C-alpha positions, 0 to 999 in steps of 0.5 A: 157527764157532771160527775164521771166515774171509771171501772175496772173489770178484772179476771184472775186467779182467786187469792186472798186479799184480792178485794182489799187490795183492789179497794185499797188502790182507789181508797188511797187515792181519794177515791169514793166507790160507788159500786162493786160486784164480784163472783168467784167461779169455783169450779176454775179458780178464777175471781172476777169483779167490777168496781166503780168509783167517781173520778171527783176528788180522785187524786191520780189524773186519768192517764196516770190511772193505768200505769198505777194499777198495773204495778199492782196488777202484774204481781196477782196476774190479774187481766183488766180493762180500765173504762171511763163513763164519758167515753161515748162508744160509736156503734156501726149496726150491720143489717141485712133486709130484716129491720126490727132489730136495726129500728129498735136499737135507733130509737132507742138510742135517740131516746137515750137509752143506749149511751152510745152513737151510731155513726153508720149502717152496714149492709149486704143489700139495699133494702134499708137504706131508706131507714138510714136516710130517716135517721140521717145516718150514712148507709154503706153497702157492701155486696158479698159473694164467694169470691169478693168476701175477702176483699170486702171484709178488707173494706169494711176494716178499713171503714171502722177503723176510719170512723173509730167504731168501738163495737159492731152489732150484728142486727140480723146480718145473714153473712158469716164473718171470716176468722180473719175479721173477728181476729183483726175486730173481736168487738162484735155482738150477734143476735141469734134467733133462738135459745142456744146451743139450741137451733143453731145455725138457719131455719131455727124457728121452722125447726123448732116447729117441727120438733113441737118445742114449748118455749122459744128464745133469742140470744144475744152474744159475742161473735167468735170463728165458732158459728152461733159458739161465742159467749153468751150476754143475755137471752129470753125465751116466751111460751108458745102452743100447739095453736102456733104457726111457724109464722107466730112463731117467727113473729114472737122470735122477732119481739124476742130479738129486739129486746135481747140483742138492746139488753146485750148491747146495753150491759156491754156499753156500760162496761158490765161484762166480763168474759172468761174462757167461752163464759161470761160474768154479766154485773147487772 
């Protein structure tokens, strides 16, 4: 990247002068702000902001930016993250048997729509190995049973660590991760085939059909120990009619799943999502 940038994601109790103090830190060190967005949740009194500036001409070396900003952040009780645009994150895609989300992510990454690398695919079935071979990606098969789940998850964690993975994307991975796994590797995005919180859990299209709903949806969210209740990043819906069968709902739902998962992943790797509590602010 010819002109890399730095991005701060910030959340803290709202207070006077926050914007000025943060902006002045960048200005005083020769930085040129190119994007800035903010939001105050007046219900909780939380201030959230995303601010991005050019590193060209910035007086502080990269390894000094964090400790220098911490001196400002600590007395203001600021939670913050610092990211650099020329860091290319590594994604591991986890799948079971359905291929539509996997293929969509791989195509988008090849088309440079997703600024990331995808070093490996993990699955609890062998069905999608040919796709990994087609894209010349490593495919790792971890059969999961009730008896070996903990052992296999430990092996998966070792593989993620060895491969220096930044983000796990559950692209129709039909297994529930244990709370212990999520604690050790919390950067996980899932696609749920429903407009959460409606129809959480299994078989949402069948249940939506039986309920006679007029819209169906898909939800991209972070994974937490509470099944299908993690902070939501992206959602989309499509209208259906009384003429649509369950198969029609599944077909339309797959289209939504592809779009929503790709959007959620892109927003995350572009450092546009701030989580606070069980909610998110998405700076688009």
